[in-house]
C-alpha positions as CSV (number, residue, x, y, z in Angstrom):
1,M,49.9,21.1,74.8
2,S,46.9,22.2,76.9
3,D,46.5,21.3,80.6
4,K,43.4,19.3,79.7
5,S,45.4,16.6,77.9
6,N,48.1,16.1,80.5
7,I,46.0,14.0,82.8
8,S,44.7,10.5,82.6
9,K,41.1,9.6,82.9
10,Q,41.9,7.8,86.2
11,E,43.6,10.9,87.6
12,L,40.7,13.1,86.5
13,E,38.2,10.7,88.0
14,E,40.1,10.9,91.3
15,K,39.9,14.7,91.2
16,I,36.2,14.5,90.4
17,I,35.6,12.2,93.3
18,Q,37.5,14.5,95.6
19,A,35.3,17.4,94.4
20,L,32.1,15.3,95.0
21,K,33.3,14.6,98.6
22,T,32.9,18.3,99.3
23,C,29.2,18.2,98.5
24,Y,26.9,17.3,101.4
25,D,23.2,16.4,101.7
26,P,21.8,19.2,103.9
27,E,20.0,16.7,106.2
28,I,22.9,14.2,106.6
29,P,26.4,15.1,107.8
30,V,28.1,12.8,105.3
31,D,29.3,13.7,101.8
32,I,27.2,12.6,98.8
33,F,29.9,10.2,97.5
34,E,30.1,8.3,100.7
35,L,26.3,8.3,100.9
36,G,26.2,6.4,97.7
37,L,24.2,9.1,95.8
38,I,26.7,9.1,92.9
39,Y,25.8,6.2,90.6
40,E,28.1,7.0,87.7
41,V,31.0,9.3,86.6
42,A,31.7,9.0,82.9
43,I,34.5,10.9,81.2
44,D,34.8,11.1,77.4
45,D,37.9,11.7,75.3
46,N,37.4,15.5,75.5
47,N,37.2,15.5,79.3
48,N,33.4,16.1,79.2
49,V,31.9,14.6,82.4
50,K,28.5,13.0,82.8
51,I,27.4,12.3,86.3
52,K,24.4,10.1,87.2
53,M,23.3,10.8,90.7
54,T,20.2,10.4,92.9
55,L,18.9,12.0,96.1
56,T,17.9,10.4,99.3
57,S,14.3,11.1,98.5
58,P,12.3,12.8,95.7
59,M,11.2,15.3,98.4
60,C,14.8,16.1,99.3
61,P,15.0,19.8,100.1
62,A,18.2,20.0,98.1
63,A,16.6,18.5,94.9
64,Q,17.2,21.8,93.0
65,S,20.5,23.0,94.6
66,L,22.5,19.8,95.0
67,P,22.8,18.9,91.3
68,L,23.8,22.5,90.6
69,E,26.4,22.3,93.4
70,V,27.8,19.1,92.0
71,E,28.0,20.6,88.5
72,G,29.7,23.7,89.7
73,K,32.3,21.9,91.8
74,V,33.2,19.4,89.1
75,K,33.3,22.2,86.4
76,S,35.8,24.1,88.5
77,I,38.4,21.4,88.0
78,P,40.8,22.9,85.4
79,Q,41.0,19.7,83.3
80,V,37.2,19.3,83.0
81,N,35.8,20.6,79.8
82,D,32.0,20.4,80.4
83,V,29.7,18.7,83.0
84,K,26.2,17.3,82.7
85,V,24.5,16.0,85.9
86,E,21.5,13.7,85.5
87,V,19.3,13.0,88.5
88,V,17.9,9.5,88.3
89,W,15.5,7.6,90.6
90,N,16.3,4.0,89.6
91,P,17.5,2.2,91.5
92,P,16.0,4.1,94.4
93,W,18.6,5.1,97.0
94,N,18.6,3.2,100.3
95,K,21.0,3.1,103.3
96,D,22.7,-0.1,102.0
97,M,24.3,2.1,99.3
98,M,26.3,4.0,101.8
99,S,30.0,3.3,102.2
100,E,31.3,1.8,105.4
101,V,32.6,5.3,106.3
102,A,29.1,6.8,106.0
103,K,27.5,4.0,108.0
104,L,30.1,4.3,110.8
105,E,29.6,8.1,110.8
106,L,25.9,7.8,111.1
107,G,25.9,5.0,113.7
108,F,24.7,2.2,111.4
109,L,27.7,0.0,112.3
């Protein structure tokens, strides 16, 4: 039995979230998960992962690099088969999407 089939979707999702928490917007010292930039993490039965994410702004300097970083870090998880990252603009990101952790870190609380 391969390593890919020995993990539940919930366990895999937790590993993916931990990987996402190592990706940072270059202008904000908070990870992209806590910033609320990750809209969806979908895992199919073959451990293919689809991530819908946004950026703080269409003019974000990391518009090219951040999705590639997300893809690379998630793809490096041994149980993940393949990764597709889709950047979406609806709904537009705003600071209300940040977690309490991010708001506290940035002084919004």
